SEFI-71467 format. One line per 4 residues: number of its first residue (from 1); their letters; for each residue x, y, z of C-alpha. Coordinates in pm, whole numbers, plus 50000, padded with zeros to 5 digits. Example, Ala and Ser with C-alpha at 12.3 -4.5 7.8 and 13.67 -1.06 7.14 Angstrom:
BEGIN
1> AS> 51230/49550/50780 | 51367/49894/50714
***
This chain:
BEGIN
1> XXXX> 38420/28021/55018 | 38640/28022/55327 | 38441/28081/55644 | 38526/28276/55959
5> XXXX> 38855/28387/55808 | 38989/28032/55823 | 39242/27949/55556 | 39197/27654/55326
9> XXXX> 39485/27410/55264 | 39520/27552/54913 | 39552/27907/55041 | 39801/27811/55313
13> XXXX> 40010/27630/55053 | 40003/27926/54811 | 40095/28178/55082 | 40382/27966/55216
17> XXXX> 40537/27935/54870 | 40485/28305/54804 | 40697/28372/55115 | 40960/28121/55000
21> XXXX> 40970/28281/54655 | 41033/28622/54816 | 41332/28470/54995 | 41486/28302/54688
25> XXXX> 41432/28620/54483 | 41608/28836/54741 | 41963/28964/54697 | 42129/28701/54916
29> XXXX> 41891/28404/54919 | 41941/28175/55215 | 41652/27932/55247 | 41613/27787/55595
33> XXXX> 41551/27412/55613 | 41270/27461/55867 | 41088/27720/55655 | 41125/27509/55341
37> XXXX> 41008/27185/55505 | 40708/27360/55662 | 40596/27503/55326 | 40641/27162/55164
41> XXXX> 40438/26994/55441 | 40142/27212/55340 | 40145/27040/54998 | 40092/26695/55153
45> XXXX> 39709/26720/55179 | 39687/26757/54802 | 39861/26423/54743 | 39624/26270/54996
49> XXXX> 39322/26404/54806 | 39437/26257/54474 | 39365/25904/54589 | 39526/25571/54505
53> XXXX> 39715/25695/54197 | 39937/25913/54412 | 39939/25706/54732 | 40302/25609/54673
57> XXXX> 40390/25976/54614 | 40208/26085/54928 | 40385/25830/55149 | 40725/25898/54993
61> XXXX> 40680/26275/54995 | 40555/26295/55356 | 40843/26076/55483 | 41102/26290/55306
65> XXXX> 40949/26619/55420 | 40951/26481/55777 | 41320/26399/55736 | 41396/26756/55627
69> XXXX> 41194/26892/55920 | 41404/26679/56157 | 41722/26792/55979 | 41629/27156/56047
73> XXXX> 41737/27096/56408 | 42093/27036/56285 | 42115/27254/55973 | 41998/27611/55935
77> XXXX> 41996/27642/55555 | 41948/27410/55256 | 42298/27510/55144 | 42457/27394/55471
81> XXXX> 42261/27067/55458 | 42388/26997/55107 | 42746/27097/55197 | 42742/26853/55490
85> XXXX> 42642/26562/55263 | 42906/26662/55006 | 43175/26657/55275 | 43058/26316/55390
89> XXXX> 43022/26182/55033 | 42662/26083/55114 | 42471/26306/54866 | 42339/26013/54659
93> XXXX> 42313/25768/54945 | 41955/25639/54999 | 41803/25826/55293 | 42046/26118/55278
97> XXXX> 41902/26464/55338 | 42023/26580/54996 | 41856/26290/54816 | 41536/26356/55011
101> XXXX> 41554/26726/54924 | 41573/26643/54553 | 41271/26414/54579 | 41066/26668/54774
105> XXXX> 41150/26920/54502 | 41002/26679/54247 | 40683/26661/54452 | 40634/27038/54451
109> XXXX> 40721/27042/54080 | 40456/26780/54002 | 40192/26984/54186 | 40300/27295/53994
113> XXXX> 40253/27116/53660 | 39922/26966/53775 | 39792/27314/53865 | 39917/27455/53533
117> XXXX> 39724/27182/53352 | 39408/27240/53559 | 39426/27616/53497 | 39466/27563/53122
121> XXXX> 39175/27321/53077 | 38800/27299/53121 | 38593/27002/53227 | 38550/26803/53547
125> XXXX> 38797/26517/53490 | 39151/26546/53626 | 39282/26231/53454 | 39463/26398/53163
129> XXXX> 39608/26674/53381 | 39734/26434/53648 | 39869/26190/53387 | 40070/26467/53218
133> XXXX> 40211/26591/53548 | 40309/26239/53651 | 40463/26159/53311 | 40670/26476/53316
137> XXXX> 40806/26460/53672 | 40789/26112/53826 | 40758/25855/53546 | 41123/25880/53426
141> XXXX> 41237/25764/53771 | 40981/25487/53825 | 40994/25127/53717 | 40727/24962/53505
145> XXXX> 40537/24818/53805 | 40484/25155/53975 | 40391/25323/53645 | 40128/25054/53586
149> XXXX> 39975/25103/53934 | 39964/25479/53882 | 39801/25444/53539 | 39529/25223/53689
153> XXXX> 39480/25465/53977 | 39420/25755/53739 | 39067/25620/53687 | 38993/25669/54058
157> XXXX> 39099/26034/54078 | 38849/26278/54227 | 38673/26509/53985 | 38771/26873/53973
161> XXXX> 38454/26959/54167 | 38526/26697/54435 | 38882/26826/54476 | 38763/27184/54522
165> XXXX> 38502/27069/54775 | 38768/26886/54976 | 38964/27210/54992 | 38656/27421/55066
169> XXXX> 38715/27630/54753 | 38503/27750/54465 | 38636/27777/54109 | 38746/28141/54145
173> XXXX> 38923/28113/54480 | 39091/27788/54375 | 39214/27945/54051 | 39363/28237/54242
177> XXXX> 39549/28013/54489 | 39668/27777/54214 | 39801/28071/54010 | 39984/28201/54318
181> XXXX> 40138/27858/54384 | 40245/27809/54020 | 40413/28151/54008 | 40576/28115/54350
185> XXXX> 40692/27753/54326 | 40879/27811/53995 | 41169/28016/54145 | 41179/27784/54451
189> XXXX> 41220/27477/54227 | 41482/27664/54025 | 41667/27756/54346 | 41685/27395/54468
193> XXXX> 41801/27276/54124 | 42059/27554/54128 | 42204/27433/54460 | 42269/27089/54310
197> XXXX> 42388/27214/53972 | 42626/27469/54124 | 42802/27178/54298 | 42796/26974/53975
201> XXXX> 42579/26709/54142 | 42314/26694/53872 | 41940/26661/53938 | 41844/26361/53722
205> X> 41909/26075/53962
***
Protein backbone atom coordinates (compact mmCIF):
# COMPACT_ATOMS: atom_id res chain seq x y z
CA UNK A 1 0.00 0.00 0.00
CA UNK A 2 3.07 2.22 0.19
CA UNK A 3 3.31 4.59 -2.75
CA UNK A 4 6.32 5.84 -4.71
CA UNK A 5 8.63 3.63 -2.67
CA UNK A 6 8.01 5.74 0.42
CA UNK A 7 8.30 3.86 3.68
CA UNK A 8 5.49 3.84 6.21
CA UNK A 9 6.21 4.52 9.91
CA UNK A 10 5.54 0.84 10.62
CA UNK A 11 8.06 -0.31 8.04
CA UNK A 12 10.71 2.17 9.20
CA UNK A 13 10.23 0.98 12.76
CA UNK A 14 10.47 -2.71 11.78
CA UNK A 15 13.61 -2.16 9.68
CA UNK A 16 15.37 -0.13 12.38
CA UNK A 17 14.79 -2.85 14.97
CA UNK A 18 15.86 -5.54 12.52
CA UNK A 19 19.20 -3.69 12.23
CA UNK A 20 19.45 -3.37 16.02
CA UNK A 21 18.71 -7.08 16.44
CA UNK A 22 21.54 -7.91 14.01
CA UNK A 23 23.88 -5.88 16.22
CA UNK A 24 22.83 -7.47 19.54
CA UNK A 25 23.00 -10.96 17.96
CA UNK A 26 26.54 -10.39 16.69
CA UNK A 27 29.61 -11.87 18.36
CA UNK A 28 30.60 -8.73 20.27
CA UNK A 29 27.41 -6.68 20.60
CA UNK A 30 28.05 -3.00 21.22
CA UNK A 31 24.87 -1.00 20.77
CA UNK A 32 25.48 2.67 20.06
CA UNK A 33 23.32 5.13 21.99
CA UNK A 34 22.60 7.14 18.82
CA UNK A 35 21.50 4.10 16.81
CA UNK A 36 19.34 2.83 19.67
CA UNK A 37 17.66 6.19 20.33
CA UNK A 38 16.97 6.70 16.62
CA UNK A 39 15.27 3.29 16.31
CA UNK A 40 13.23 4.01 19.45
CA UNK A 41 12.18 7.42 18.09
CA UNK A 42 10.53 5.62 15.16
CA UNK A 43 8.17 3.93 17.65
CA UNK A 44 6.84 7.29 18.91
CA UNK A 45 4.21 7.74 16.14
CA UNK A 46 2.49 4.55 17.27
CA UNK A 47 1.94 5.90 20.79
CA UNK A 48 0.58 9.08 19.22
CA UNK A 49 -1.91 7.08 17.14
CA UNK A 50 -3.27 5.21 20.16
CA UNK A 51 -4.97 8.31 21.50
CA UNK A 52 -5.73 9.47 25.03
CA UNK A 53 -5.14 6.08 26.70
CA UNK A 54 -1.45 6.26 25.89
CA UNK A 55 -0.95 10.03 25.95
CA UNK A 56 1.04 9.77 29.19
CA UNK A 57 3.18 7.01 27.63
CA UNK A 58 3.77 9.04 24.49
CA UNK A 59 4.90 12.14 26.40
CA UNK A 60 7.05 10.14 28.81
CA UNK A 61 8.52 7.94 26.09
CA UNK A 62 9.34 10.82 23.69
CA UNK A 63 11.03 12.83 26.47
CA UNK A 64 13.18 9.88 27.50
CA UNK A 65 14.13 8.97 23.92
CA UNK A 66 15.12 12.63 23.40
CA UNK A 67 17.32 12.41 26.50
CA UNK A 68 19.09 9.33 25.13
CA UNK A 69 19.56 11.06 21.77
CA UNK A 70 21.21 13.99 23.56
CA UNK A 71 23.32 11.57 25.62
CA UNK A 72 24.66 10.03 22.40
CA UNK A 73 26.84 13.14 22.05
CA UNK A 74 28.67 12.15 25.26
CA UNK A 75 28.44 8.35 25.25
CA UNK A 76 29.09 6.03 22.34
CA UNK A 77 27.48 2.83 23.65
CA UNK A 78 24.65 1.90 26.02
CA UNK A 79 27.23 0.04 28.11
CA UNK A 80 29.37 3.17 28.58
CA UNK A 81 26.28 5.23 29.46
CA UNK A 82 25.30 2.73 32.15
CA UNK A 83 28.87 2.47 33.48
CA UNK A 84 29.01 6.26 33.85
CA UNK A 85 25.84 6.31 35.98
CA UNK A 86 27.12 3.40 38.08
CA UNK A 87 30.34 5.29 38.79
CA UNK A 88 28.37 8.37 39.77
CA UNK A 89 25.83 6.37 41.82
CA UNK A 90 23.03 7.98 39.78
CA UNK A 91 21.52 4.88 38.09
CA UNK A 92 18.18 5.13 39.94
CA UNK A 93 18.13 8.89 40.21
CA UNK A 94 15.07 10.46 38.48
CA UNK A 95 16.17 11.83 35.11
CA UNK A 96 19.32 9.71 34.88
CA UNK A 97 20.17 8.26 31.47
CA UNK A 98 20.06 4.73 32.89
CA UNK A 99 16.60 5.21 34.38
CA UNK A 100 15.40 6.70 31.08
CA UNK A 101 16.91 3.77 29.17
CA UNK A 102 14.95 1.30 31.32
CA UNK A 103 11.71 3.20 30.71
CA UNK A 104 12.28 3.44 26.96
CA UNK A 105 12.86 -0.32 26.98
CA UNK A 106 9.44 -0.75 28.58
CA UNK A 107 7.90 1.32 25.79
CA UNK A 108 9.32 -0.90 23.05
CA UNK A 109 8.30 -3.96 25.08
CA UNK A 110 4.70 -2.73 25.35
CA UNK A 111 4.54 -2.22 21.57
CA UNK A 112 5.95 -5.72 21.05
CA UNK A 113 3.22 -7.25 23.22
CA UNK A 114 0.55 -5.10 21.57
CA UNK A 115 1.64 -6.33 18.13
CA UNK A 116 1.73 -9.94 19.36
CA UNK A 117 -1.85 -9.55 20.58
CA UNK A 118 -2.99 -7.92 17.32
CA UNK A 119 -1.35 -10.68 15.26
CA UNK A 120 -3.02 -13.38 17.36
CA UNK A 121 -6.57 -11.99 17.20
CA UNK A 122 -9.27 -11.12 14.72
CA UNK A 123 -11.76 -8.28 14.86
CA UNK A 124 -11.57 -4.51 14.57
CA UNK A 125 -11.34 -3.50 18.25
CA UNK A 126 -7.92 -2.96 19.83
CA UNK A 127 -9.23 -2.58 23.39
CA UNK A 128 -8.41 -6.07 24.67
CA UNK A 129 -5.01 -6.15 22.98
CA UNK A 130 -3.98 -2.72 24.27
CA UNK A 131 -5.33 -3.47 27.76
CA UNK A 132 -3.28 -6.68 27.97
CA UNK A 133 -0.11 -4.95 26.78
CA UNK A 134 -0.59 -2.13 29.27
CA UNK A 135 -1.37 -4.51 32.15
CA UNK A 136 1.72 -6.58 31.44
CA UNK A 137 4.29 -3.80 31.00
CA UNK A 138 3.21 -0.47 32.52
CA UNK A 139 0.47 -1.13 35.09
CA UNK A 140 2.78 -2.60 37.79
CA UNK A 141 4.66 0.72 37.90
CA UNK A 142 1.67 3.07 37.79
CA UNK A 143 -0.45 4.35 40.63
CA UNK A 144 -4.21 3.93 40.80
CA UNK A 145 -4.95 7.38 39.28
CA UNK A 146 -2.96 6.76 36.09
CA UNK A 147 -4.37 3.23 35.71
CA UNK A 148 -7.89 4.65 35.96
CA UNK A 149 -7.21 7.27 33.26
CA UNK A 150 -5.74 4.62 30.98
CA UNK A 151 -8.70 2.28 31.51
CA UNK A 152 -11.11 5.07 30.55
CA UNK A 153 -9.00 5.96 27.52
CA UNK A 154 -9.16 2.39 26.22
CA UNK A 155 -12.69 3.16 24.99
CA UNK A 156 -11.31 5.88 22.71
CA UNK A 157 -8.69 3.75 20.98
CA UNK A 158 -8.72 3.73 17.18
CA UNK A 159 -10.04 0.61 15.51
CA UNK A 160 -7.63 -1.78 13.86
CA UNK A 161 -8.71 -0.41 10.46
CA UNK A 162 -8.18 3.20 11.54
CA UNK A 163 -4.71 2.38 12.88
CA UNK A 164 -3.69 0.72 9.61
CA UNK A 165 -5.03 3.70 7.63
CA UNK A 166 -2.99 6.12 9.74
CA UNK A 167 0.09 4.09 8.88
CA UNK A 168 -0.87 3.74 5.21
CA UNK A 169 -0.86 -0.06 5.50
CA UNK A 170 -3.20 -2.85 4.50
CA UNK A 171 -3.71 -5.97 6.62
CA UNK A 172 -0.98 -7.98 4.85
CA UNK A 173 1.75 -5.34 4.85
CA UNK A 174 0.98 -4.40 8.46
CA UNK A 175 1.16 -8.04 9.54
CA UNK A 176 4.55 -8.43 7.88
CA UNK A 177 6.01 -5.32 9.54
CA UNK A 178 4.52 -6.21 12.94
CA UNK A 179 5.98 -9.72 12.73
CA UNK A 180 9.39 -8.25 11.86
CA UNK A 181 9.21 -5.83 14.81
CA UNK A 182 8.11 -8.54 17.28
CA UNK A 183 10.94 -10.86 16.23
CA UNK A 184 13.57 -8.10 16.15
CA UNK A 185 12.60 -6.24 19.33
CA UNK A 186 12.76 -9.41 21.51
CA UNK A 187 16.61 -9.74 21.48
CA UNK A 188 16.98 -5.94 21.81
CA UNK A 189 14.79 -5.92 24.95
CA UNK A 190 16.72 -8.91 26.27
CA UNK A 191 20.02 -7.11 25.60
CA UNK A 192 18.99 -4.00 27.56
CA UNK A 193 17.72 -6.13 30.45
CA UNK A 194 21.00 -8.04 30.33
CA UNK A 195 23.03 -4.82 30.73
CA UNK A 196 21.19 -4.02 33.97
CA UNK A 197 21.12 -7.58 35.29
CA UNK A 198 24.83 -8.14 34.59
CA UNK A 199 25.55 -5.20 36.92
CA UNK A 200 23.06 -6.54 39.49
CA UNK A 201 20.93 -3.40 39.10
CA UNK A 202 17.64 -5.18 38.56
CA UNK A 203 14.98 -4.06 36.06
CA UNK A 204 11.84 -3.88 38.22
CA UNK A 205 12.06 -0.34 39.53
